[in-house]
N, C-alpha and C positions, 0 to 999 in steps of 0.2 A: 395600327401595326407598323411601323416605318418600311422601308426596302431592304435597310441593314437588314431586318432582323429577319425578314421573309428570306434572304440570302442565307443566312445563316441557318435556317430552319433546312434549307433545301440542301446543303454542303452536306449539314448531319445527317439527311435521310438519305443521300447517296453513299455515305460511308458506311454507312448501316446494310446499306443493299450489298454493297461490294463485301462488306465482313461478314456476309452470311446471311442475311435475312431471309435471302429466297428461299435459304432451308428452311425456315419457317411457315415460309408460304408451300411449300410441297409437304410439309407432315401435315398442316391443316390440312388441305385437299385429301390427305391419305385418310385423316382420321374422319372427312366428311364422307370418305368414300367406304368405310367401312364401320360408324356409327349412326346406323340408319334410326336406332334407338331412340337417338336424340334427336329428329326430327321426324315428322310424322308424315304421313303419307301425303298427306295435302303442303307438301314444300312451295313456295313461292319466292321467287327473287324480290328482295329490298332493296332498294340503290339509296344513296344519299350523300350528302357532305357535312362535315363539318368545320366548322368556322370558330373564331373569337368573337370577342364583341366587340371591335373595329372590322370585321367581316372580313379580315384574311385567315388562309387556309391552315388548318390545323397537320400539320404531317406526321402521321405515325401515330395518332390517336387509336386507340382500343378499341375494337365492336365486336361485341360476343354476344349472342343467345344465349340470354339466363337459363343458367341449371346446366350447360352441357358444354362441351371442350370446342365448340365451336364458333370461332372466332378468327379477325382477321384485323392486321391495321392500317388506315388509311394512307391514299398513295401522296406522291408531290403533289397534287391539287388539293388534298384534303377531300378525297371520292372515296366512296366504298361500294359493293355489291354483294350481298351476301342471300345466300339461300335460310329461308326460317319457314314457318308456320304462322300462320294466323292465330293471332290470339297470343302467341309468345310475345316475352318481350328482349329488346335491345339494350344493352347495355355498353351508354360509351362513356369512356374515361382518358384522361390524360393528365400528366401530373402538373400539377401547380393549377387546374382547374376541378372545379364540383363535376362530379359523374352525373351522368343524368338516364333515366329510363324511360323508353319512349315503347308502347304498346305498339304489336304488328295490328293491322285494322283490316288492311284487303291485300291482293294481290297487286303486284308491280306499283305497292306504293313508294312515295319520292321523300324519303325523310330528311329532314334539312336541320343542321345541330346546332346551336350556338352556346358554347360551353363560356361560362362564366368564371373568373379568375376564384381560383380558392383564399376563403379568407383564412385558412387554417397557420398559415404561418404568424399573418400576422394577428390571428387572435390566438396565437400560443401563450398558454397561461405559465409561468414561473412561478414557485415556489419561494418566495421572500421572507425575512423576517416578519413572524406574527402578520403573516398573511400571503396572498399573492397577487402578482399586477403580467397584465398582456406585457409579453417579450420585447414586442414593441415600444412597449413607454418606459422600458429601465432606463436610468440614469445610472446607474453601478456597475460595477465589473461584477456578472453573475454566470456562472458557469454550469451546465447542467448535463447527466448523463441518461440517454437511452435506455432503459432499464429493460430492454429486448433485446441490447445489445449484452447483456450479461447475467439474464438469470439464469441461463442454464449452462452456466460453465463452472463444473463441479470443483470447489476448492472451501477448505477449515476456515480461512479467512475470509470475511467480505469483500474487507477493505482494500483487499488484493484486486478484486476487480475494477478498480479507479485508476490503475496502473497504466499510465500514458494517455486517458480518456480525455483530458481537458488540457487546456492550456496553464501554464502556470501552478498546475498541481502536479508535486511529484513523491511520488509513491515507492519507494522501496520495500520490496520481501528479500527479508537478509537471512530466512531457513522456513523448512516445509516443515517444520516440529509441528506434532499435535497438539494443541491447545498451547500454542506459544504466541499468543495474544498481541505480545511486546515485539515480535519479530517484523511487524508489518510498519512502515513509519509514513507518515503523509505531511509533508512540509508546504504550505502554500504560501508561492512567492519569496521565497529563501527563507532563511532561519534568522528568527528578530532577536535573540535573547541569548544569551548563555546558559539561560534553564531551560525549562520546560518550553518547547516548541510546536508541540502537540496542538490542533486546531480543535474546537468545542464543535462534538458532536450532537445534534438534537434530533431525536427520534421521536416524531407526533408534537415537537415541542419540549419534550423531556430529555435532560442530560444523561448521557449514555454510551455505550458501546457499538459503532458499526459491527461488529462480526457477532453481536446477539442477535442480530435480524438475519432472517432467511431470504436469501434475492428473492427469491418466490413472491414473499411480501411486500416488497417494496413498491411503491409505485411511481414513486421521483426521489431524486439525489440531486439537492442545490447546493453550490458551492462558492460560497458569499466571500469576494476576494480582495476588496477594498474598503476602506473604513468607512464610507457614507454607505456600503451594503449591511455593513456590521456595527457600526458604531450604537446600535442601539441596544446592542446585547453589551455592553459596555466593558467592564474588564474581566467578562467571562469568555470574548471573545476578538483576543490580543494577537492570537496566531490565526486568524481567519474561523468561518463556522461552516458547516457541513451539515447541512440540512436533509434530512431522512420521511419522508412522507409516507405511511404504510397504506396499502389498497382500503376501499371500502366498498359497501355493495352497491348497486346499481340497483335506480326504481325498475319494477317491475319484469326483471330478468333474474333469475333462479340460475346460477351456475354450480355445479361442482367438477373439482378440477385435481388431475395428479400429475406429479411431475417426478422424476426417477433417473437415476442415471447409476453407472457402474465404472470402474476404471482402476485401471493399475498405474501404480508409481515408481519411478526409477530414477534415481539421481541425476540432474543434469549435468554432472560432473564432478571427481572425485579424483585425486593426487595417485600418479602411478607410482607406487613404490617399488624399491627393486628387491633383485630375490636374493636370497640368504647367502650364497657363494659369494657375490657382488657385495654384498654388506660385509662381511667378514675380511671381505680382501681392501674393502676402504677401513675396516676399524684398525686393522693391521697398519696401515699407511698412517693413520693419525696417530695410532702409538708409536711408529718410528720417528716421526717429526718430533712428538712431544717427549724422546726418548726413556718411556719406559712401556718395552715389552712385555712385559711379565703375563698380560693377560691377552695376549695373543692367539688366536686360532691356528691351529698346523694345519701345513699340507695334506695331513690325511682325514683331518676334521673337514676341511672344504670339498674334498674330494666325495666323503659321505654326504656332501648336503647336497650333490650335483645329481650322485645317484641314486640317492634314496634309501642306501643300506639298512639305514639305524634311525629310523625317522623319529623316535621316541628322544634321541639325544641332539641328531643333527637334521632337524626338517626345512622345511621352506614353505613355511606360512606364508599366505598373502592375507592380514587383517584385517583389508578393508572387506573379502570377500566372506567373513564372519561375522561381520557386525554387521553389513546392509544387504539388503533384499528390495526384491520388487513388494511391492505391498497393495493391496485393493483401498478404494476409497469408494463409500455410496453413499448417497443421497435421496430422501423421500419427501415429498411434500404432499399434503390434502389441503385442500380447501373446500368451502363452501360460503358463498355470496349470497346476496338476494336484498329485497326492498319493495318499497311501494313509494307511493308521492309522500308518503311521512315520515319513513321509517328506512335505515340501511342498516346491513349488517354484513361481518365478514369473519370467519373463522378460520382458525389454519393450525394443524399441526405437522410436528416436523420431526426428522431424523438423520446424523451426519455420522456416518462410522469410517475414522479412517484408521488403521495399521500402520505405523512411521516408517518410513525408508532404513530407519537402525533397528535393530532387533531391542525390545523392551517398549518400544514407546508404540504409543497407541492414544486415541481418546475416542468417547461413543458421549455425543451431544443429541438432546430431548427441547424441541421446544414445542412451544405452544402460542396462539395470537387472538385476541376475540377484538373487534371495535367494533360498537355499533353506536347509534343514533336516532333520536326519535323527535317529533314535533309534535309537542302537546298544544291543543289550540294553536292558533296564528302564530304567536309572538314568543312562545316558550318552545325551547330545543335542548333537551338533555342528549349528553351522549357519554360513554364510556370506552376507553382503549385499556385493556389489560394483556400483558403479556408474559412470559419467563420463558427461563431453561434450567437444563440441568447439564450440566458434566463432568464426567469422570474423565481423569485424564491418567495416563500411565508412563512412569518413564524409570532412569536408573535410579537406586536412590541416591546415589553420589551424585547426579545430574549430568547431564549428555555432555557437558563442558568436559568435564573430566574425564567422560567416556575418550574424548577423543584424545585429551591430554596424556592417559594411558596410551593407546594405540600410536600418537606421534612421538612419544617423550619417552615411556618406561615399558616399552616392549620391542620385539624383534625378531625378522623372521627364522630365526635358528630354533628359537622353543615352538613344541609344538600346540595346536589348539588343545589337542585333548592327547594324554597318551595312550597308549594301547589296551590297559585297563581302565579307560573311561574316566578317570579321574582328569581333571583342566591341569595343563601343562605351564609351569612358572619356571623351569630352567631349562637349557641345552646341556650336552655332553660337557662344556667350558668348566670345569668343577672353580676355575678362578672367575668366571664371571658372576656376580650377584643375580638370585631370582628377579625376575620381571614381573609387573602386572599383567594380568590378564585381560584385556580390554571385552573379551568376549564373556568370561566369566560374569565381569563388572555387569553386562546388560541382563542378565537371569535376575539380579536382586533390583527388584523394584518398588518403589512406593506407588499410590493412589493418590491423585488429588482430588476431590470433589467440589465443584462450583453450582452454587445457587443462584439465580437469580431471579427476582419479581417487581415489575414495574406494573403502577397502576394509574389512573389520570380520570379524573370526572370533570365535566363542564357543566355548566348553564350558562346559556345565553339568550336575553330577552331583548327582544325588537319592539319597544313600547311604540316606537311611532314612526314614519318612514323615515329609512335612510340611518337609522341611530340603533347602533347595536351594543348591549351591555353583556360583557362576557366575564364568568370567574372561573377558575379550574384548581383544583390541587390534584397534586402528583406526590407520589409515594413512592419510594426505591428503596428496595431492601436486596446486599449483595452478602454471599459469605463461603469461604471455603474452607475447608478441612484437609490435612495431610496427615498419612500415620506412614510413616519409612522406619524399615528394620533392616538393619543388617547381622545375619547370622556369626555365629560365632563358628570361621571355618580357618585351618588352618593348612596352608599351601603345601605341597608336598614335590618330592620329583619321581623320577619316573618308579624308582624301586620303592617309594610310601616313606621316605625321611622328610620330616618336616624342612622346610625354607623357609620359615618367617611366620607370619600373623603373630596378633595379641591373644587368640584363643578369647576374645571378649567378644559379646553380641551387645548392639547398641540399636533403641528404640527413639524417636524423634515424635512429636506431636505438635503439629502446630493448628493455629484458628484465628479465623480474621473475618470480622464483620463491619460492615457500612452500612451506613441507614442516611437516606435522602428525602426531604421535600422541598417542596416549592408550591408557592400559591401566588396565583398571576391574576388581576383586573385589571381589563382592558376596557375603555369605553371607545368607539369608533363612531363618524359621523360623516357624509357624504353628499354635496350638492351641486344642481349647477348653475350657473347663471350665462347665459348667452354665449355659451362655449366654452366661458371660465369653468372648469371643475376642481372641485377644493373635495380633499379625502383628510380628516383628520384623524388621531392615534393617541389616547393618553394613557399611559398604563402604572400598573404598581405591582410588586415584586418582593416577596420574602421568601429567602431559602437559606436551610439548615441541614448541615450535614455534621456524621461525626462516626469514629472507627474507632474499633478494640480488639487488638492483638496478642496469643500468647503462643508462648513456642515454651515446650519443654520435652527437656529427653535424658533417657535414664541407658545406665550400661550394667552388664552381670544381672542380666535376666537368668533364673535357673532353666528353661527353655525358649527357643528360638519362636516356639508356636506363642509364647504369650506377647501382643501388643497393649499390654497394659501396663504403665509406670510404675505403678503399685507394686508390680514385681521385679523390679530395677532393686537393685541392691546401691545406687547412688542414684540421683537425678539432679537436674539443677532446672531452674523454670527463669523468663522471664516476661514483660510485656510492655503495653503501648498502648495508649489511647490518646485522644484529640477529638476538639469538635470546633466548628466556625460559623460564623454566620453572614448575609447581605443582605442588604435591606437598600432596594433600588425605586427609582420614579424615571419616567421618559415617557418621549413624547416623539410625534412626526407628525409634518403637513407635505402634504404631495399634491403639487399644481397642476394643470393640464388643459391647455387650451387648444381645443380643437385637435387632438393628437400629432400637436405640431410642437409648441413651445413647452418646454416641461420643468420642471424644479420637482427636489425635494431637500427637506427640511431633517434633523433628527439632535436630540438634545437627551442625554442619558445622566442621571445621577445615583453615583453608586457610595457606599458605606458598606466598606470591611474590615469585618474582625482581626483581619491579619495584618493592618498598619494600624500605626500608632494611632492614638487620638487624635492629637493635633493636625496629621494630616489623615485622617480617616475616609473626609468624602473626596469625592473626584467627580470632576464634570468632563463628559465627554461628546465635543458636539461634531456634525457634521453636515453639508449640504453638498448636492448636487444638481449639474442640470444639466437639459438634454436640447437637441434640435434639430426633428426629424426634417432635413431638407424636402424627401419624398413627396411630403402632404404640402408644398408649396407650389402654387399655380404654374409657377415656370416649369417646374416639372414634367409635367404632362405631355411634354415634347420627348421626353427622354422614355420612350413606352418600355425597354431594354431595362431600367431600373426601377425593382418591384421596394424596393428597401436603402433608404441611407440615414444614416442619423449620426450625427455626432453628441458626445457627450462627455461631460469632464467633474470629477469629485472631489472634493478632500474633505478629512476625519481625521478624527482622535481616536484613540483606543488604548487602554489601561491594562497595567498585567496584576495581577495578585496570587501568583503562581511560585510562591516563596516558600511554601513551608507553614505552618498552624500559628506557631509565636514567633517570628523571629526577631521581634524585640522585645522580649523576657529574654532576662539572665538565669540561666541552667548552674545550677550545685550538685556535684558528682559524690555521691556514697563510696566508700571504701579508697579512700584517701587515707592511709592509716600513716601516722607516724611516730617517732619515738620520744617519750618522756623520761628521762631520766634514766632507767634502767628497763622502761617498762614500753610494750607495743601500746598505744590509744589508739582509737577506731579515728576519725575527722572525715571531715567532707571538704574540698573546694571547688571552686569557679570552674567548672568546665563549658561553657561557652558565655562569650560574653553577648550583651546587648546594644543594641542599636536604638533608641526612642526617637533618633531626628530622620528615619527611613521615610521616604514619600512613593508615588507612586510610579511605576517604570509606565512612562507612555510612546506607544508608537504614533505617529502622524502621516498620513498616505496621502499622498498626491498621484488622479487616473486619468488620464487622457485617452478616449477609446471612441472606435468609431465601428457600425455596427451597418453590414451592407446585403441586399439581395439583389440578383440578376434573373432576369430571362425567366421570369415568373415563379422565382423562388427557387430555381434549380440548383442554383448556384447562391450559398450565403460567407459571407465573410465576416470576422470579427479581430480586431485589431486592437490591444492597447498597449502605452509608454503607463510605468509608474515610477515612483519612487516612493519607498518608505523610509521612513528615519524613528529612530526607536532612542529616544533618550531616558538619562538616569537611570539605567540598567543594571537590576539588584543583583550584586554579587560577593561571594564569600572569598575576599581577596587574600592569598598567602601572608602569616604573620611570622617573625620568627622565632623559631622551636623555644628561646631561652625565655619568652614571654611565661609558658607552662600552660596555654592552654589551646585546647584540642579540638574546636569547634571555632570557625572565626566566624564574627560578627557580621551581617549583611550592610551592604552601603549602597549609595546612586553614587556606582563610580566608572560610568562608558557608556558609550554612543555608538550604536551600529547602522549602516544603510545596507537597504536592501534595492537596488536600481536595474531596470530592466524592460525588456516588451513582451510580448505574445500574441501569436495569432492564429486562427482556427478556422480553416475553409470548408466548404463541403460542399459535394455535387449529388444532385439526385435528379432520377429521369427516369422514364417509361416509355418504352418500344412495344406499342402491344404486348404480348405476353412475357416480354423483357422489363424486368426492374432492373436498374443498377444505381449502385450508391459509392461515394469513396468523400474521404474527411481525409485530414490532416491537422495537426495543432503542432505550435514551435513555441518553444521558449528560449529566451535567453537572462539569466539571474545574474547581478554580481553583490556579492556580500564583503563588504567591508568594514571594518573596524575604525571608528573615526576619532573617538578622543577614551585614552584612558584616564582620565583625572590626576595627570602628574605619574604616575607607574607607568614607567618604561614598556615591561611586557612581562608576563610570567610564563615559565615554561613545564611543560608537564611531559616526561618521556618524547614521546615525538613528535609531540604538537607545541604550537607557541600562539600567543593570543599578544600582537603586536601592530600600532595604530599602522593602517594605509594596508592591511592584508585581512583576509578572510580570518574569521572564529574559528579557532584550531588547527590552522595551518600547520601543514607538513614541516617539521623543523630538524634541519642536522645537516654531517656534511653533503660537499660536492665529489660524488665520487667520479673518477678518471680512469676508469677499467683498473688495470692489473700490473701489478709491478713485474716487470720479465727480464730487466739486465742487472746483474749484479752491479752495476755501477750505480741507477737508478736507488737501488736497495741500502748503500753506503753511503747516500747524501742522504737518502729520505730519514734514517736511522740518526742522523746528526742533528735532524731540525723535528722529528715524530716526538712530541707529548703526549700521544694519544694513548689511552690503556692499552695492554694486550702483550707486553714483553717487546723482544727486538722482531725487527719486519726481516721478512724474508720474500723468495720470489714465490710470487704467486698471491701474496696480502692482495688487498684494496689500496688503489692511492688515492688520499684524498685533496684535495687542492687547498693552497693556500690564498685564500680570500679576503682575508682580514686581520684585523690586530688589535694592540690597543689603544692605538691608535685611529682605529678604523678603515687602515688600509693593510693590503697582503706585509706582512713582517718577517717573512721565511721562514717561518714557524707553523708546523700545524698543529694548534689545540682547540680548545673550547672555544675562541674567538672566532672560529673560521666557521662554525655551525651556523647555518643560515636559513633561511626560508627555501624550502625546496619542494611544494606541491602543495594541490586545491583541492580538501578533501570532499566541495562542492563542485558539481557538474556545472560547466560554462553552458550547455544546453540543452535541453530534455525535448523529447519529441514522442508523434506517436502517429501512426496512420492506419488505416484501415480499407476494405472495399467489402462491397457485398452486392449479391446478385441474385437474381429468383425467375426462374424460367416454371411458370407455371405451378405444378404441385412442389419444387424442389427449390431448395433456397443455399447459398452460400456465403460463408463470410471469411474473412481474415484479417488478423489485428497483428500490428509490430507496434513495439516500441522502444527505446533508448535512449540512452544517454551520450555527451559527447565531453571530452575536456575535463575530466574526472579522475585523481590520480587514488592510487590505492597502496599501499605498504604488503608486498606480499612478500615475506622474509622466511627463506629456508635457512635458520640458523645454522651456518657452517661447521655442525660438529656429528659425527657420528655416535647419537647418542637418539635410539631406540630406530623405529624405522624415519624411513628417508625415499625423497622423492631419486627420480631419474634424472634430476639437476646436477645431483653428487657425483654421476659416471663421466661429467664435463671438468670435471673440479680442475685446477691446474697442476700438476706433477709434474718438475725435473726431470726425470726420468722415464713415466710413463705418459705423459699426456703434457706436456709443452705448449700447447696451445689450447688449452681447456679455458675457457671462459668464468669457469665459478671459482670462489676462492678458494684456496689451499685449504687443507684439513690442520688443525694440529694449533688455530690462533683465533677461536672460537671470539675469544671475548672485543677483539678490535676488529674482525672483519664483521661483526654481528653488531657495531655502532649504527646509529642512527643516519644511515646515509642517502643518498639518490641510486644506489648501486640496487636497492632492495622497493626502489618506486616503478611502480607500472601505469602504464596507461591504462584504466579501467574501463574504457569507453565500450560499448557495445549495443549492438541491435541484434532485439529477439524477438522472436514469433511466438507473441503470449498466446493467443487464439487461432485456433483454427477449424469450421464447423462445415458440415455436408449432412441438412436434412433434407425431409421428405414429409408434406403433409397429405394426406391422402382423401381424394375428389368427396365430395360432398355423397354425390351420389353412390359412393360404395359403403359410405359409414352408416347413412341414414337406417339402415335397417337395423343396425345394431344401438339405435338411438342416440349415437354419437352426433357433436357439434364439431369436434375437433380432434384429429386422432396425426401426430407427429412423432418422428422416428429420428435419432441423427445420430450421426458420430461427429467426436470432435477431440482436437491432443491441445494440452497447454504445455507452454516452454521448450516446443522438439528441437528447435533452432536457437542456437545463439551464437554472432558473429562478434571474438573479440580478440584482443590482443595479448590474452592472460590465458598459458597454459595451465590446465589441474587446478584450478580453483574459479570458484565465482565469480564475474565481476560485480554483480550487486551487492557481495558483502563488504558492507558497510567498516571502514577503519582501519586498524593492524591485524593481519592474520600472521602468525608464525606456523607455517606448514596447515592451515587450514582448522584449525579450532572450532568451527562453527559446522553448525547441522547445516547440508546441502540443502541448497531448494531443488524442488522436483517436476520434472516434466512426468507429465500424465496422459493416458488414450483412455479414451471412454466412448460409451454408448450412453443413447437416455431416451426417455418414452416422455410426451406430452398428450394426455386425454382430458376433454373438457366434455362434461354430459350438460 
């Protein structure tokens, strides 16, 4: 250890001392004085020193009498002096070194300890494709999550636990709706294609859903980010791979564990809607601007809203209070594990119950898992993984989206939630106004969806000779769900009992879906060493098959609302679908390692997919990666503060087949009748065109990275640069409607790049009884369309796909405030051709940025629409802190994004509930300084434009937790190995520039149609026997 290293240690110790470490000495002395039970009457003084292998003093090493709270830390010279009893043990530990235990043999004993550097980080094993590797020898870009950081966080979607935890991995939680698995999106290093960009999730080697696994069952989560790490999975890994390994039993150790939590959820943010009298005032103002005041509210009506004198006719209903609530969430998990020298097992059962923050939404999920393996004779191992879950999800029959739509667009605050007679409210006292939809009533009419899933995998491994392994496995997966939804024959009424609409019919929908998948894999591995040259070979083959079948039937006019079978319906209709697909693959890998110094890996996979036409069905996907462990070189020995230093680089290709089951087949649709003479004749017509020439979509990735660790692995650093190009992207480009085809054919018609860099930095240290850790990760990704194969662009509402810009860039007019002078209005009316009628004061002003010749032409029209925003963040980041002192532990984790845009459009028309933003509308007489567009020209002012574009950057406190683990001497009498209690909170703080809406919501949001995210406060308990 050099002098610089010693100086660093001394400075750290001095800072700790000034920062309050003396308090720990004082508290230790107090403990010593009062805890006579921890030290026998034959107390002796033991002195000593703690040094490293180089003979340098270790400052702040922990010295504790085993089984007691009697402990201290070494001083600036590495010395210590402690009272203990003959026969007791001293436990000496320090971050980055192996712990030592020394028995006290006599009084006045001098103990001189030399701690060896820990190989824990160097020997850390990471799960990779078809096996594991030492992290120090990885040549690809692989990130992993510490399961202890996430297992106690109560969530309904396990996927959301990854949010912000790894560089290059973007996780977005769009809502907290119970059972809505699709509301969590995972993207690895950007978005590669115009279609499905979800990564493949493998659970113990079987493709599945991350949300089907309880966090308490997870042993390890690894993410393969570059092609070199994932290419051995071929077409299954085009968007990256998430590898989940579940727990197995430990030899000679039986444990029984319980984990449980109970929490309360609330919406992170909800739009703030105006009261009924302000609503009526704005409604009248809008009518006057449009020249039709027949439905205006009178001053008397507005006064009755204010004073509440006629609540059945003129109410002040806060609909969000009637729809949203504080709701409980609870989790329970019980597991048992054990084993011996030849067999291991782990079994668990779990339950998660969640009431949604919207009325009428909930989920109950039950899950089980059993992992077992046993070695029969010395060369044969048999194993079995079985898991399953059953979930029942409740939601309004019309769907949560349409509940929001009713609240935002088809209700108003002047209508009562319920009349005084107990009936649901649908109209107010203004008889000129139409009846509304009552969203609170809609939440009482619910449907139940039942999901069931079973996964089973059996494997046989034979080791006929040393270093040779032959393994075969067969996995089977079955998923099904069914849903029965009924709408009763309800007729809305006014407060006097008069009908105000409704068809008087009831409806019933019965839907069923099932999916089966099986996969057989056969793998041979062989490894050997020759004079420091280590080789590891893998050769494999797999066959995969999956199919699905779905049926949906509807009926109406049932004789009773209590009948929920379709045979009782007066009229019915049904439709169904089915498909199947297969994939056959061969793959191989070679690893080379010279004395842990020079590393190389080669992969090749051959895939044949039934989804690709025969002539292009076979695809080959190679990769190569290399690494140089510089820290293992002899010339690095003098730089003792460098624990690890490795450079690595990789290149590889991946394919994509997520384009439907039969993209090369031509479909013929029934029901296309035509007239022959005077008669209608049944006929068929082509409904989709086929393209027999489509080929694999291919993604090539180049990655250059560095892994480093310093100061005995206290500080760790990983940094990567990557360039990812996807070519021959499969898309369905728009075709002219005159062709008469409803479904466009797939074509290989584009290329896209994702380029960026990422880094992760960690710090861990220990000072006596104090442990501290911090970590931060940061990623930047730029997405760009490189080529559209001759097509200029295509536009869909608010977005455009255009060369040189990100996929689905926001597209619209560039807004330049509001028109505030009549002269501006008069000039604009002469050159404006954007729809919506004549412009007036308070309308949005759009810039003239282009024309038919590509330059401003003095006219505002569709030529002036341009790219106005980016739907993908420029930066994503996360950082966390954790600390522990004796039995207490604390952690906090933050996550955020920067440089991302969202469309948040409060459509400027007073129809339905409106937000407080409307109070700042421009009005020449009432509010001439208003910044919200005037009322009465909604079609013009709601054009796609930058006026509604918001910077959706945010920083969110994802989780904060405080826990306490009871001392061993307290819980041993109850035969407990571990007892921990904790309190935690999730999503309780968000810093953003967007008001009333959650910035994490993807895409376009008009008045908040999305189910909100939730903040949760919870308490929990962990028990191990």
